C-alpha positions in Angstrom: -21.3 7.4 16.6 -18.2 6.0 14.7 -19.3 4.5 11.3 -23.0 5.3 11.7 -23.4 4.7 15.3 -21.4 1.4 15.6 -21.0 0.1 19.2 -17.6 -1.4 19.7 -18.1 -5.1 21.1 -16.1 -8.2 21.1 -17.0 -11.7 21.9 -16.9 -12.7 25.6 -13.8 -14.8 26.8 -14.3 -18.3 27.1 -16.4 -19.4 30.2 -17.9 -15.8 30.7 -20.5 -16.1 27.7 -23.1 -18.5 29.3 -22.5 -17.3 32.7 -23.5 -13.7 31.8 -26.3 -14.9 29.5 -27.7 -16.7 32.6 -26.8 -14.2 35.3 -26.5 -10.9 33.4 -29.3 -9.4 35.1 -27.4 -9.5 38.3 -24.0 -8.4 36.7 -23.2 -4.8 36.1 -20.4 -4.3 33.6 -18.2 -1.3 34.0 -15.6 -0.1 31.5 -12.4 1.8 31.4 -11.4 3.3 28.1 -7.6 3.2 27.8 -7.5 4.3 24.3 -8.3 6.6 22.7 -8.4 9.5 25.1 -11.2 11.8 24.9 -11.0 14.6 22.5 -8.3 12.8 20.6 -8.1 13.9 16.8 -7.4 11.5 13.9 -6.8 12.0 10.3 -9.7 10.5 8.1 -8.6 6.9 7.1 -6.2 6.6 10.2 -6.7 3.4 12.3 -7.9 4.2 16.1 -6.4 1.9 18.6 -9.5 1.0 20.6 -8.6 -0.8 24.2 -11.1 -1.1 26.8 -10.8 -2.7 30.4 -14.4 -4.4 31.1 -15.0 -5.6 34.7 -17.8 -7.2 36.5 -17.3 -6.2 40.1 -19.8 -8.9 41.4 -18.0 -11.7 39.9 -14.5 -10.1 40.4 -13.4 -10.6 37.0 -12.3 -8.4 33.9 -11.1 -8.7 30.5 -9.6 -6.5 27.8 -10.8 -5.7 24.4 -8.2 -4.7 21.7 -9.3 -3.5 18.2 -8.0 -1.4 15.4 -11.2 0.8 14.1 -11.1 1.9 10.4 -12.1 5.5 9.9 -12.1 5.6 6.2 -15.9 5.8 6.0 -16.4 7.8 9.2 -17.9 11.3 9.0 -15.6 14.5 9.5 -16.0 16.0 12.8 -16.8 14.8 16.3 -17.5 11.1 16.7 -18.6 9.2 19.8 -17.2 5.8 20.6 -19.3 4.0 23.1 -18.2 1.0 25.2 -20.4 -2.2 24.9 -22.2 -4.7 27.0 -24.3 -1.9 28.6 -21.4 -0.2 30.1 -21.9 3.7 30.1 -18.2 4.7 29.2 -17.7 6.6 26.0 -15.2 8.8 24.4 -15.5 11.7 21.5 -12.9 11.7 19.0 -12.5 14.2 16.1 -12.0 13.1 12.4 -10.2 15.8 10.5 -9.0 16.4 7.0 -10.6 16.1 3.6 -10.6 13.1 1.4 -7.5 13.1 -0.6 -9.3 11.8 -3.5 -11.2 14.9 -4.2 -8.9 17.4 -6.0 -9.2 20.9 -4.8 -10.2 19.7 -1.2 -6.7 20.4 0.1 -5.5 16.9 -0.3 -1.8 18.0 -1.3 -1.0 18.9 2.2 2.6 18.2 2.7 2.4 18.7 6.4 -0.2 16.0 6.8 2.0 13.9 4.6 4.9 14.3 6.6 3.1 13.6 9.9 1.7 10.3 8.6 5.1 9.3 7.1 6.8 10.0 10.3 4.4 8.2 12.3 4.3 5.0 10.0 7.8 4.6 9.2 9.1 5.2 12.8 6.7 2.5 14.0 8.2 0.2 11.2 11.7 1.1 12.4 12.7 2.7 9.2 13.9 6.4 8.6 11.1 8.4 7.6 12.9 10.4 4.7 13.1 7.1 2.8 9.4 7.0 2.3 9.5 10.8 1.4 12.2 10.1 -1.1 10.1 7.1 -2.5 7.0 9.7 -2.8 9.1 12.1 -4.6 10.2 9.5 -7.2 7.1 7.4 -7.3 4.7 10.3 -7.8 6.5 13.6 -7.8 4.7 14.5 -4.8 1.4 14.5 -6.8 -0.9 12.6 -4.5 -3.5 12.1 -7.3 -1.2 10.2 -9.6 -1.8 6.7 -11.1 0.2 4.4 -13.2 -1.7 1.9 -15.2 0.8 -1.3 -15.7 -0.1 -3.3 -18.9 2.5 -6.2 -18.1 0.9 -6.5 -14.8 -2.4 -6.9 -16.5 -1.2 -9.5 -18.7 0.1 -11.4 -15.8 -3.2 -11.1 -13.7 -5.1 -12.5 -16.6 -2.8 -15.3 -16.8 -3.0 -16.0 -13.2 -6.7 -16.2 -13.2 -7.3 -12.8 -11.3 -10.2 -11.9 -13.4 -12.2 -15.0 -13.0 -15.7 -14.6 -11.5 -14.5 -16.6 -8.6 -11.5 -14.3 -7.7 -12.4 -11.9 -5.4 -12.1 -9.0 -4.7 -10.6 -8.6 -8.1 -13.4 -9.8 -10.1 -15.8 -7.3 -8.8 -13.7 -4.5 -10.5 -13.2 -6.3 -14.0 -14.0 -3.9 -16.9 -16.1 -5.9 -19.2 -15.8 -6.7 -23.0 -13.9 -8.9 -25.1 -15.5 -11.9 -23.8 -14.9 -10.6 -20.2 -18.0 -10.2 -18.0 -18.4 -6.9 -16.4 -18.0 -6.6 -12.6 -20.5 -5.0 -10.5 -18.0 -2.4 -9.1 -16.8 -1.4 -12.4 -20.3 -0.4 -13.6 -20.9 1.6 -10.5 -17.3 3.1 -10.1 -18.0 6.5 -11.7 -21.0 6.8 -9.4 -19.0 5.8 -6.3 -16.1 8.1 -6.5 -16.0 11.8 -5.6 -15.2 12.9 -9.1 -17.6 10.6 -10.9 -14.6 9.7 -13.1 -14.9 6.4 -15.3 -12.0 4.2 -14.8 -10.6 5.3 -18.4 -11.1 8.9 -17.3 -9.4 8.4 -14.0 -6.3 7.1 -15.9 -6.4 9.9 -18.3 -6.6 12.6 -15.6 -4.2 11.2 -13.2 -1.4 9.7 -15.3 1.8 11.6 -16.3 1.4 14.4 -18.9 3.1 12.3 -21.6 0.6 9.5 -21.4 -1.5 8.8 -24.4 -4.9 7.2 -24.9 -6.0 7.1 -28.6 -9.0 4.7 -28.2 -12.3 6.7 -27.6 -14.4 3.9 -26.0 -12.9 0.9 -24.2 -9.0 0.6 -25.1 -7.5 -2.9 -24.9 -4.2 -3.7 -23.2 -2.4 -3.5 -26.3 -3.9 -0.1 -27.5 -2.7 1.4 -24.3 0.9 -0.3 -24.5 1.1 0.5 -28.1 0.4 4.3 -27.5 2.9 4.5 -24.8 5.9 2.3 -26.0 8.4 4.7 -24.7 6.5 4.9 -21.3 6.5 1.2 -20.9 10.0 0.6 -22.4 10.6 -2.1 -19.7 7.4 -4.0 -20.7 7.8 -6.6 -23.3 5.0 -9.1 -22.6 2.4 -7.4 -24.5 1.3 -8.5 -27.9 -1.7 -7.7 -30.1 -2.9 -11.2 -29.5 -2.7 -11.5 -25.5 -3.6 -7.9 -25.2 -6.9 -8.0 -26.8 -9.1 -7.2 -23.9 -10.2 -4.4 -22.1 -7.4 -2.8 -20.1 -8.1 -3.3 -16.5 -7.6 0.2 -15.2 -9.0 -0.3 -11.6 -6.9 -3.4 -10.9 -3.6 -3.3 -12.8 -2.9 0.2 -11.6 -0.7 2.0 -8.8 -2.5 4.7 -6.9 -1.6 7.8 -4.7 1.7 9.1 -3.2 3.6 6.0 -2.8 2.1 4.4 -5.8 0.6 1.3 -4.1 -0.6 -1.4 -6.8 -4.0 -2.5 -6.0 -3.0 -6.1 -5.8 -0.1 -5.2 -3.5 -2.6 -3.3 -1.2 -4.9 -6.3 -1.5 -2.1 -8.7 -0.4 -1.4 -6.3 2.5 -5.0 -6.5 3.9 -6.5 -3.5 2.1 -9.8 -5.3 1.6 -9.8 -7.0 5.2 -12.0 -5.5 7.8 -9.6 -5.5 10.7 -12.6 -5.0 13.2 -14.3 -8.2 12.2 -11.5 -10.2 10.4 -13.9 -10.5 7.4 -13.4 -9.3 3.8 -15.3 -6.1 3.0 -18.6 -7.0 1.0 -18.7 -5.1 -1.3 -15.0 -4.9 -1.9 -13.3 -1.7 -0.6 -13.0 0.9 -3.4 -9.6 1.3 -5.0 -10.1 4.9 -5.0 -9.5 5.0 -1.4 -5.7 4.3 -2.0 -5.8 8.1 -3.0 -6.3 8.9 0.7 -2.8 9.4 2.3 -3.6 7.8 5.6 -4.7 4.6 3.5 -2.0 4.8 0.9 0.9 5.2 3.1 -0.2 2.8 5.6 -0.2 0.0 3.1 3.0 1.3 1.4 4.9 0.9 4.7 3.3 -2.3 5.3 4.6 -3.6 1.9 8.0 -2.1 2.5 8.2 -4.0 5.8 7.1 -7.2 4.0 9.8 -6.7 1.4 12.4 -6.0 4.1 11.6 -9.3 5.7 12.0 -11.0 2.3 15.3 -9.2 1.9 16.2 -10.6 5.4 15.3 -14.1 4.7 17.4 -14.1 1.6 20.3 -12.6 3.3 20.3 -9.6 1.1 23.0 -7.0 1.7 24.5 -5.7 5.0 22.3 -4.5 7.9 22.6 -0.6 8.1 19.2 0.8 7.1 20.8 3.6 5.6 19.7 3.0 1.9 23.3 3.0 0.9 25.7 1.4 -1.6 29.1 1.0 -0.2 31.8 2.8 -2.6 33.2 0.3 -5.2 36.7 -0.3 -4.7 38.5 -0.1 -8.0 41.7 -1.6 -6.5 39.5 -4.9 -6.0 39.2 -5.1 -9.6 42.7 -4.1 -10.5 43.8 -6.9 -8.0 41.5 -9.3 -9.6 42.0 -8.5 -13.4 44.9 -6.2 -13.6 45.3 -2.6 -15.0 43.1 -3.5 -18.0 40.3 -4.7 -15.9 37.3 -2.8 -17.4 37.6 -4.8 -20.7 38.2 -8.0 -18.9 35.3 -7.5 -16.6 33.2 -7.0 -19.7 34.3 -10.2 -21.0 33.4 -12.0 -17.8 30.0 -10.5 -17.8 29.2 -11.5 -21.3 30.3 -15.1 -20.7 28.7 -15.0 -17.2 31.9 -16.8 -15.7 32.1 -18.0 -12.4 34.3 -15.1 -11.5 31.9 -12.7 -12.7 29.0 -14.5 -10.5 31.4 -14.1 -7.4 31.8 -10.3 -8.3 28.0 -10.0 -8.6 27.4 -11.3 -5.2 30.1 -8.9 -3.9 28.4 -6.0 -5.6 25.1 -7.4 -4.1 26.4 -7.4 -0.7 27.6 -3.8 -1.2 23.9 -2.6 -0.8 22.4 -2.5 2.4 19.3 -4.2 3.4 17.0 -1.2 3.3 18.2 -0.6 -0.3 17.0 -4.2 -1.1 13.6 -3.7 0.4 13.0 -0.6 -1.6 14.0 -2.3 -4.7 11.7 -5.2 -4.1 8.8 -2.8 -3.4 8.8 -2.3 -7.2 9.9 -5.9 -8.0 13.0 -7.6 -9.2 13.3 -6.5 -12.8 16.7 -4.9 -13.7 15.1 -1.7 -14.3 14.4 -1.3 -10.5 18.1 -0.9 -9.6 18.3 2.3 -11.2 15.0 3.3 -9.7 16.2 2.3 -6.0 19.3 4.2 -6.7 17.5 7.3 -7.4 15.3 6.9 -4.4 18.3 6.3 -2.1 20.0 9.3 -3.7 17.0 11.6 -3.0 17.0 10.4 0.5 20.7 11.3 1.2 20.3 14.6 -0.8 17.6 15.4 1.7 19.3 14.0 4.6 23.0 14.5 4.2 23.9 13.6 7.7 22.8 10.1 7.2 
C-alpha cells in the first residue's frame, strides 16, 4: 500500500466513537472512494486528494474523510489505497517519475515541469508563464541548482535558529566553531541519493563561477570572501560574525524555483498534512530538488507574498506582471524641461515631492509584480531581478 501499507483512517465524528466501540460488532461500514479514481497516475511527491464517503447502513449515518496524502516517500509503480474502519473499498494508484535529486535519472524533464507549473499556478489563480519565467531566472532551468546565502546565514544565527531547541533547523546544523552538530548533518551524506556531503552538494550544484577554497569546513566568512562578486548585495558578513561553519543545508535555496529551506519550512514543508504533526526526524532538505515538492511550495510562497502585497495595498490589480509605461510628460509638468537633474536633486534630498513620486512609481507596478519581488525579499536588488522575471514572461507570452 501507500507509504508501506498505510491504511487511511480518520477520527470518528463526535458521537459515533463510543457508539461504534460498543456496538461495532453489529455495524457494517461501507465506503465509497470519491477521490482518487482507480488507476489514476501521480508524479512522485505530488499530493493525492483522498476523499471517502463512509456509511453505516444499520445506523443510517455517514461521514466524509478528506485528506491530503504525501507521496514523497512512496515507491514508484502501483500502490493500493485501502479505506479504513474495516470497509473493503480500495483503489490502485500509479506513482511515476524519477527522483529529481538523482542526476542522470531523467529529472530535467521540462514536460513534467510544465505540467506541474500549469497545475499549481492555475489552482493559485496566477498565469503559469510567470513561474516558468521565475524558474528560468532563478535557476537557468537547472533543476539541481543551489544557492548558499551567507547573509541569510548570519541572520538565522542572530535569530537563534541554530539553538538546540530550534527545530527542525537544529537537526541540520553543521558543527564546529562552538556549534553542536545536528544529527541530520552527520547523516546527510548517507541519506541522499548522491551521498554528497553538504559542502559537496554546494560545490556541485552552485553556479560555475562559485569558489570554495577551504578544504575542510569553510566558515561563513570563507565562503563570502571567496565569492565577493557573487554576493555583491551582501554586506552583513565580517570575519568576526562569520567565524562559524557555513550552514549549507539551512541557509540555501534549492531546485528549479530556488526555494529557501526556511521559506519552505514556513510554508509547511516539515508538516505532515496527514497527521498535522511535524515530521520526526525532519524532512530532508534534499527533497526540495523534487519538482513536485519544490514547485508546490514555491507557488504557496508566491501566493503568500501576493497576499502581503494585497494587505499593504501595493500596486494595481491586473496580475499581468507589468510595469505601466512611465509618462515623461508627468515629470516635465512637475519639474520643467530640465526634469532629470531636478529629479536627481529631489532624490538625493529625499524631498516630500520625491516621496510622492516614489509612491506613484510603486503604484505603476501591478500586484503580481510585487509578489514576485517579495518572493526574494525587499532589498533594492530585487527590483531589477523582478523586472527580469516579468520581462522573460512577456517575452515568452507576447499576447499578455
